[in-house]
Every structure is written in structure tokens, then in C-alpha cells.
C-alpha positions as CSV (number, residue, x, y, z in Angstrom):
1,M,90.0,95.2,84.8
2,P,88.1,98.3,84.1
3,K,84.5,97.9,83.3
4,S,84.7,99.8,80.0
5,I,84.8,97.7,76.9
6,L,86.6,98.9,73.7
7,P,84.6,100.8,71.2
8,S,84.7,97.8,68.9
9,C,81.8,96.3,70.9
10,V,79.3,97.6,68.5
11,L,81.2,96.3,65.5
12,V,82.2,92.9,66.7
13,A,79.4,91.9,69.1
14,T,77.0,91.1,66.2
15,I,79.6,89.1,64.4
16,L,80.6,87.0,67.4
17,L,77.2,86.5,68.7
18,S,76.1,85.3,65.3
19,L,78.8,82.6,65.8
20,L,77.2,81.2,68.9
21,A,74.9,78.9,66.9
22,T,77.7,77.7,64.9
23,A,80.0,77.3,67.9
24,T,77.8,74.6,69.3
25,A,79.0,72.4,66.6
26,V,82.6,72.7,67.7
27,A,84.0,69.6,69.3
28,N,84.3,69.6,73.1
29,P,87.7,71.2,73.8
30,Y,88.3,68.6,76.5
31,S,87.5,65.6,74.3
32,G,90.9,65.5,72.5
33,S,89.1,65.4,69.1
34,G,87.8,67.8,66.6
35,D,89.6,70.7,65.0
36,P,93.3,70.2,65.6
37,S,93.9,73.9,65.7
38,V,91.7,74.1,68.8
39,A,93.6,73.2,72.0
40,A,92.3,70.0,73.6
41,Y,92.9,68.6,77.1
42,D,92.8,65.2,78.6
43,A,91.1,64.3,81.8
44,A,94.0,65.5,83.9
45,G,93.8,68.9,82.2
46,H,96.9,68.5,80.0
47,S,97.0,69.7,76.5
48,T,96.8,67.0,73.8
49,H,98.1,69.2,71.1
50,A,101.5,70.8,70.8
51,A,101.6,74.5,70.2
52,V,102.5,75.6,66.7
53,G,106.2,76.3,66.5
54,S,106.8,74.9,70.0
55,S,109.0,72.1,71.2
56,V,106.7,71.3,74.0
57,P,105.7,67.7,73.7
58,S,102.1,66.8,73.0
59,A,101.8,65.1,76.3
60,G,101.0,68.6,77.8
61,Y,102.6,71.7,79.1
62,Y,103.4,71.7,82.8
63,P,104.0,74.9,84.7
64,G,106.9,75.2,87.1
65,T,109.3,73.0,85.2
66,G,111.3,75.8,83.6
67,A,111.0,77.9,80.4
68,P,109.9,76.3,77.1
69,E,112.8,74.8,75.2
70,A,114.4,76.9,72.5
71,P,113.9,75.6,69.0
72,T,116.8,73.7,67.5
73,P,119.2,76.2,65.7
74,T,118.7,76.2,61.9
75,T,121.5,74.5,60.0
76,R,122.5,75.1,56.4
77,P,121.0,72.7,53.8
78,E,123.5,70.6,52.0
79,Q,122.9,72.4,48.7
80,W,123.9,75.7,50.2
81,P,127.6,76.5,49.7
82,A,129.6,77.3,52.8
83,N,130.6,80.9,53.2
84,T,134.4,80.8,53.3
85,T,135.1,84.5,53.2
86,P,137.0,85.9,56.2
87,S,134.0,88.0,57.3
88,G,131.6,85.1,57.3
89,R,133.5,81.9,57.8
90,D,131.4,78.8,58.2
91,Q,131.9,77.1,61.5
92,G,129.8,74.0,60.9
93,G,126.5,75.9,60.4
94,A,125.0,78.7,58.3
95,T,126.2,82.2,59.1
96,G,124.6,85.4,57.9
97,N,122.5,85.4,54.8
98,P,123.7,83.0,52.0
99,G,124.8,84.9,49.0
100,Q,124.7,88.3,50.8
101,P,127.7,90.4,50.0
102,D,129.9,91.4,52.9
103,N,129.1,95.1,52.5
104,A,125.3,94.6,52.6
105,P,123.6,97.0,55.0
106,R,122.8,95.5,58.4
107,A,120.2,96.6,60.9
108,P,121.5,98.7,63.8
109,D,122.6,96.7,66.8
110,S,120.0,98.6,69.0
111,A,117.2,97.6,66.6
112,L,118.3,94.0,66.6
113,A,118.5,94.0,70.4
114,R,115.0,95.5,70.7
115,D,113.6,92.9,68.3
116,C,115.2,90.1,70.3
117,E,113.9,91.6,73.6
118,D,110.3,91.9,72.1
119,A,110.4,88.3,71.1
120,R,111.5,87.1,74.6
121,I,108.9,84.6,76.0
122,L,107.7,85.8,79.4
123,G,104.9,83.3,79.8
124,R,102.7,80.7,78.3
125,V,98.9,80.4,78.3
126,G,97.7,77.1,77.0
127,P,99.0,76.8,73.4
128,E,99.9,80.5,73.2
129,V,103.0,82.3,74.4
130,V,103.1,85.8,75.9
131,L,106.0,87.9,74.6
132,A,107.7,90.9,76.1
133,G,106.6,93.0,73.2
134,E,102.9,92.2,74.0
135,V,103.4,93.2,77.6
136,M,105.1,96.5,76.7
137,A,102.3,97.2,74.2
138,L,99.7,96.8,76.9
139,F,101.6,99.1,79.3
140,V,102.0,101.8,76.6
141,N,98.4,101.5,75.5
142,H,97.2,102.2,79.0
143,N,99.6,105.1,79.6
144,I,100.4,106.7,76.3
145,E,98.9,110.1,77.2
146,K,101.4,110.3,80.1
147,L,104.5,108.9,78.4
148,K,106.8,111.3,76.5
149,E,110.3,109.8,77.1
150,P,111.8,106.4,76.6
151,I,111.4,104.0,79.5
152,P,114.7,103.6,81.3
153,D,116.2,100.1,80.9
154,E,116.6,99.7,84.7
155,F,112.8,99.9,85.2
156,R,111.9,97.7,82.2
157,E,112.1,94.3,83.9
158,E,110.0,95.3,86.9
159,L,107.5,96.9,84.6
160,L,107.2,93.7,82.5
161,K,106.8,91.6,85.6
162,N,104.0,93.8,87.0
163,W,102.1,94.1,83.7
164,L,102.5,90.5,82.8
165,V,99.6,89.7,85.2
166,R,97.2,91.8,83.0
167,A,98.7,90.4,79.8
168,I,98.0,86.8,81.1
169,V,94.4,87.7,81.6
170,T,94.1,89.1,78.1
171,K,95.7,86.0,76.7
172,L,93.5,83.7,78.7
173,M,90.4,85.4,77.2
174,F,91.9,85.3,73.7
175,V,92.7,81.6,74.0
176,E,89.1,80.9,75.1
177,A,87.7,82.8,72.1
178,K,90.1,81.0,69.7
179,R,89.2,77.6,71.3
180,S,85.4,78.3,71.0
181,I,85.0,80.1,67.7
182,P,84.8,77.7,64.7
183,S,88.1,77.8,62.8
184,E,86.4,78.7,59.5
185,N,85.0,81.8,61.0
186,F,87.9,82.9,63.1
187,G,90.0,84.4,60.3
188,P,87.2,86.6,58.8
189,V,86.4,87.9,62.3
190,E,90.0,88.6,63.0
191,K,90.4,90.6,59.7
192,Q,87.3,92.7,60.5
193,I,88.7,93.6,63.9
194,Q,92.1,94.5,62.4
195,A,90.3,96.8,59.9
196,Y,88.5,98.4,62.7
197,F,91.8,99.0,64.4
198,E,93.0,101.0,61.5
199,K,89.8,103.0,61.2
200,E,89.0,103.7,64.8
201,E,91.7,102.6,67.3
202,V,94.6,104.4,65.6
203,P,92.8,107.7,65.7
204,R,91.9,107.1,69.3
205,L,95.5,106.5,70.2
206,M,96.5,109.6,68.3
207,E,94.0,111.6,70.3
208,K,95.2,110.2,73.6
209,A,98.8,111.0,72.7
210,K,97.8,114.4,71.4
211,L,99.4,113.6,68.0
212,T,98.1,114.6,64.6
213,S,99.3,111.8,62.3
214,A,99.8,108.0,62.2
215,A,103.4,108.6,61.4
216,A,103.9,110.7,64.5
217,L,102.1,108.0,66.5
218,E,104.4,105.3,65.1
219,E,107.4,107.5,66.1
220,R,106.1,108.0,69.6
221,L,105.4,104.2,70.0
222,A,108.9,103.4,68.8
223,L,110.3,105.9,71.3
224,L,108.4,104.0,74.0
225,G,109.6,100.6,72.9
226,T,106.6,99.4,71.0
227,S,104.9,99.8,67.6
228,L,101.6,100.0,65.7
229,E,102.0,96.3,64.8
230,W,102.2,95.3,68.5
231,Q,99.3,97.6,69.2
232,K,97.3,95.9,66.5
233,K,98.1,92.4,67.9
234,L,97.0,93.5,71.4
235,Y,93.8,95.2,70.1
236,T,92.8,92.2,68.1
237,E,93.4,89.6,70.8
238,R,91.8,91.8,73.5
239,T,88.7,92.6,71.4
240,L,88.2,88.9,70.5
241,G,88.5,87.8,74.1
242,Q,86.2,90.5,75.5
243,Q,83.5,90.1,72.9
244,W,83.4,86.3,73.4
245,M,83.3,86.8,77.1
246,L,80.3,89.2,76.7
247,S,78.5,86.4,74.9
248,D,78.3,84.6,78.2
249,G,74.8,84.7,79.6
250,G,75.9,86.2,82.9
251,F,76.8,89.5,81.3
252,K,73.4,89.9,79.6
253,K,71.1,89.7,82.6
254,V,68.6,92.5,82.7
255,I,68.3,94.6,85.9
256,S,64.7,94.6,87.1
257,P,63.0,97.6,88.7
258,E,62.8,95.6,91.9
259,E,66.6,95.3,92.0
260,L,67.0,99.1,91.5
261,L,64.6,99.9,94.3
262,A,66.3,97.3,96.6
263,Y,69.7,98.9,95.9
264,Y,68.3,102.3,96.7
265,R,66.9,101.2,100.0
266,R,70.0,99.2,101.0
267,K,72.3,102.2,100.4
268,A,69.9,105.0,101.3
269,S,72.6,106.9,103.2
270,D,74.6,107.2,100.0
271,F,71.8,109.4,98.6
272,D,71.6,111.8,101.6
273,R,72.8,115.3,100.9
274,P,73.6,117.8,103.8
275,A,72.3,121.3,103.8
276,R,74.4,123.7,101.7
277,A,74.6,127.3,100.7
278,R,76.1,129.7,98.1
279,W,77.1,133.0,99.6
280,E,79.0,136.3,99.4
281,E,81.3,137.9,101.9
282,L,83.1,141.1,102.7
283,V,86.2,140.7,104.8
284,V,88.6,143.1,106.6
285,R,91.5,141.4,108.4
286,V,92.8,142.4,111.8
287,S,96.6,142.7,111.8
288,P,99.5,144.4,113.6
289,V,98.9,147.4,111.3
290,T,95.1,147.3,111.4
291,S,93.5,147.3,114.8
292,K,90.2,145.6,115.4
293,Q,88.5,149.0,115.8
294,E,89.9,150.2,112.4
295,A,88.9,147.0,110.7
296,W,85.4,147.3,112.2
297,Q,85.0,150.9,110.9
298,K,86.2,149.9,107.4
299,L,83.9,146.9,107.1
300,A,80.9,148.9,108.5
301,E,81.5,151.5,105.8
302,L,81.5,148.8,103.1
303,G,78.3,147.3,104.5
304,N,76.6,150.7,104.5
305,Q,77.6,151.2,100.8
306,V,75.9,147.9,99.9
307,L,72.8,149.0,101.9
308,G,72.9,152.2,100.0
309,G,72.7,150.5,96.6
310,L,76.3,149.6,95.7
311,P,76.4,146.1,94.2
312,F,77.9,143.6,96.7
313,A,80.5,142.5,94.1
314,E,81.7,146.0,93.5
315,A,82.0,146.6,97.3
316,A,84.1,143.4,97.6
317,R,86.4,144.5,94.8
318,R,86.9,147.9,96.3
319,G,87.7,147.1,99.8
320,S,87.3,143.4,100.8
321,E,90.4,141.5,101.8
322,G,88.8,138.0,101.4
323,A,90.2,135.2,99.3
324,T,87.6,135.8,96.6
325,A,87.5,139.6,96.7
326,A,88.7,139.9,93.1
327,E,85.8,137.7,92.0
328,G,83.3,139.9,93.8
329,G,83.4,138.0,97.1
330,V,81.4,135.0,95.7
331,R,81.7,131.7,97.6
332,E,80.5,128.5,96.0
333,W,78.4,125.8,97.6
334,T,79.4,125.2,101.2
335,T,78.0,122.3,103.2
336,R,76.9,122.7,106.8
337,G,79.7,122.2,109.3
338,S,82.5,122.4,106.7
339,L,83.8,125.9,107.8
340,A,86.3,126.5,110.6
341,S,84.2,129.4,111.9
342,R,81.1,128.2,113.8
343,E,79.8,131.8,113.8
344,I,79.8,132.0,110.0
345,D,78.4,128.5,109.7
346,R,75.4,129.4,112.0
347,A,74.8,132.6,110.0
348,L,74.9,130.7,106.7
349,F,72.2,128.4,107.7
350,G,70.2,130.8,109.9
351,L,70.0,134.1,107.9
352,P,67.2,134.7,105.5
353,V,68.4,134.4,101.9
354,G,69.4,137.8,100.5
355,Q,69.8,139.5,103.9
356,L,73.1,141.1,105.0
357,S,74.5,139.6,108.3
358,P,75.7,141.6,111.3
359,I,79.5,142.0,111.5
360,I,80.8,138.5,112.4
361,E,84.2,138.0,114.1
362,S,86.5,135.1,113.2
363,N,90.1,134.1,113.9
364,V,91.2,135.9,110.7
365,G,89.2,139.1,110.9
366,L,85.7,140.6,110.5
367,H,83.0,139.5,108.0
368,I,79.7,140.5,106.5
369,I,78.0,137.7,104.6
370,R,74.9,137.3,102.5
371,V,73.3,134.0,101.5
372,V,72.6,133.8,97.8
373,E,71.0,130.4,97.7
374,R,70.4,127.6,100.1
375,E,69.3,123.9,100.0
376,E,68.1,122.1,103.1
377,A,69.4,118.6,104.0
378,R,67.6,116.0,101.9
379,R,67.6,112.5,100.5
380,I,67.7,112.5,96.7
381,P,64.5,110.8,95.4
382,F,64.7,107.4,93.8
383,T,63.4,108.8,90.5
384,E,66.4,111.1,90.2
385,V,69.0,108.5,90.8
386,Q,67.6,105.2,89.3
387,E,69.8,105.5,86.2
388,D,72.9,106.0,88.4
389,I,71.8,103.0,90.4
390,R,71.5,100.9,87.2
391,E,75.0,101.8,86.2
392,A,76.3,101.0,89.7
393,I,74.7,97.6,89.6
394,Q,76.0,96.9,86.1
395,N,79.5,97.8,87.3
396,E,79.2,95.5,90.3
397,R,77.8,92.7,88.3
398,F,80.3,93.1,85.5
399,E,83.2,92.9,88.0
400,E,81.8,89.8,89.7
401,N,81.1,88.1,86.4
402,F,84.5,89.0,85.0
403,Q,86.3,87.6,88.1
404,N,84.3,84.4,87.9
405,Y,84.9,84.1,84.1
406,V,88.7,84.6,84.5
407,A,88.8,82.1,87.4
408,K,87.0,79.5,85.2
409,L,89.5,80.1,82.4
410,K,92.4,79.6,84.8
411,D,91.0,76.3,86.0
412,K,91.0,74.8,82.5
413,T,94.0,76.6,80.9
414,R,97.6,76.0,81.9
415,V,99.6,79.1,82.7
416,W,103.3,79.5,83.3
417,T,105.6,82.6,83.5
418,I,109.3,83.0,83.7
419,Y,108.9,84.5,87.2
420,D,107.1,81.5,88.8
421,E,110.2,79.7,90.0
422,A,111.9,82.9,91.3
423,D,108.7,83.9,93.1
424,A,108.4,80.5,94.7
425,V,112.0,80.6,95.9
426,A,111.5,84.1,97.3
427,K,108.3,83.0,99.1
428,K,110.1,80.0,100.5
429,D,113.0,82.2,101.8
430,S,110.7,84.8,103.2
431,P,110.8,85.3,107.0
432,D,107.0,84.8,107.0
433,A,107.3,81.5,105.4
434,P,106.3,78.5,107.6
435,R,109.3,76.6,108.9
436,T,109.7,72.8,109.3
437,R,111.8,71.1,111.9
């Protein structure tokens, strides 16, 4: 996960951190008691509450035993009359929309298919499901600036499988936040984050996609197989999860001056800078049509013009054949040892600054160079890089704390995906798999 946290940090951090004191009053999520909306687990780590709208028994959710059972199909209540028209014959259950005329408009088949695909369950994290629509929203959110065309159907399944890993982590963090934040405060916090989505995140997505209106953004998202509603759901859950994670003490540890200095000493070579120089050159190439003697005479004439007062850049534009002749022969910072020509390299770091060199021969032709500016090899002082070091330590610490935090969540939250069984079979059938006699 990238170290950067969504811009909502400033908005939400104060809200969530203010809940910490209240959160201590929440029942232990492993006790099996307290707020029934908070997932609880028994001593074996199994959930003691069934997920809302799920047929999974309250005894717990066990990965690797297959996908969650589908809800029982809805049947028509007795007081509803059966539809006996030819276009909607009742076959023992409700068909269509009761009372809806036969010529009522219906959603296009493609839209219905997309809605069904978005609602497909790809995984389960504790009491929450991970839907295909959420995974696609995550992929598009990360890549919207590069996506201009619909994603081909033949790539969609592999894409969902690959990005499900990230979606699982997002859902783990959300489940932890929902488990920990008191239920009476969860709703208001969620609403404030959603308001921030409309105010700040939608314009940010528009800027990334180089679009000028929310309507154009919605159209682009639809083209890519998602929507603003899916983006809002992703943003809300991700922000809640991230901000609750940041309330963990490990993410707040202050970096001391001693740690900064120790890092500088430990990685001193990272702050070494080789000698470098900025310079100008006049070049005349030797070729089948230009002999070495002719090239020498032409270059000597250009050098004499510079010695006579002609600006070096003007001489380069008039007669140089170098790669930067049109820009006045200027060459940017060049580090010692980076040039193919050892003769030019020696001149760059041996000539006095501002002095024209003798004519130098290389494998491409003849050169006159002049050093404009030069820096000797050095080690950047600690005082110049301590803020860079602080950022580097923060990044390292964040990554370590993040990995530890996610590992802790995985230890106490059941996770299942539709790909688990297939991956297990593939691993078993792999040539590298251990064989038994």
C-alpha cells in the first residue's frame, strides 16, 4: 500500500480520534456480548453473529468450504394474484413486477447483466462481503487517468482476481473500524466522510481524469464499468479504515534527532555526490566527405572566433555539428566518468572553469569544450538532508506498521475468496508441489 493517505485525513482524523475515549466503552469484540452490530468471535475465532442478509449460520464463517449460500428465492405472498397473462405466466412463484403492464419499459439487458456482475460476491471478510463492483471501483480509482476505453471482458476476471487482494485489505481495515467505533457514532462519521467525498474527492477524480464536470466523470466511470456510487462506497470504507488505523499508537511515534543522525551515518554513502560539471562544446565530425584535416581547420576557425569575442553559443549555432549545437552547444550537468570519451572527461575535470580547451579528438570527431561550472565530489551535510531523512524514516516506519497492522487483522478476522479452492487445487497439481508415496 502506498504510504500516502487520502486528503480526508485532516477532516476525519479529529472526528475519529475523538472517539477513542468512547471506544474504550465498547464491549470486547471477542467476548460475544455487547452491541449485536459489532462482529464477535468465540475462543476459536469463529463469528458469533450472522452477517446481515447472509445465510451463513451464527456458528461462524469457515473459509475453504465453498461460496456463501444464495438467499432463498422470494416467493409471492398469498394475497398477490398470480399473473396469468401469456407474457408473465406464474409458474409457482412470482414473476416480474406484480401489477406491472406487459408493455412497461425494462432495463436494457446489458445494464441488468452489469448490475448482476457488480453484485457478484468475490470474497468475505468477517461479516462483510466483497463484491465485484467494489474491486472494479478500486482498480478504476487507481488508474482512471490512464483508462479511456472499456475494459475488455476477456481481461476482467483476471483483473478482479489480482485486485481482490487489495480490496480484501481495504475491507479488513473497514471491518476493524466498524467493530471498534461505537455504533451510535459510526453513522454520523460515515455521513461526514460521504459529504467530504462530494466536496473534495469528486473534484480530485475529475482532475485525474482530465474532465470538467461530474456528469462527464459519471459517464467515464460508466464506460469503465463502475460509477460514482461505487466510488463513494470505496472512499467511505477506505477512509474509515485508514483513519482508525492511524489512531494506533505505532503510527504516531515521534522521530528523535538521534534517530535522524543514526540514519545519516548508517546510510552515509547514499549522500555522496560525485564530481560534476556543466559545459559547452564545439564539434566538427570526421566523415567520408570531411577529412580529419578539414575538420581540424574548421574547428580551429570556430575556436579562434570565440577567442576573438564571438559568443560561444553563436559560434556553436553557426558551425558546430554537436547534438546541442542549435541550443548553443550547452551541455547540462555531467558526472565524472559518465562520458564515453576519457579525453573529454579528463578535460572536464582538469581545465580551469571558463577556459577553452585544446582541440580534443574522440571517436566521433573533434571537440573544443569550455567548463561553465563545476562541483567537486562531496558528501551532502546532515543539515541539508535531515528533512529528507525524516520522510524516509516515516515511510519505512509506516510500511512496517501497516504490514503488522494488517497481519494482526488477518489473525482475528476470517477471510474467504471464491478463488481459494481453485488456487489450492492448482498449487496441489503444480510440478513443484511435494509428492507423497
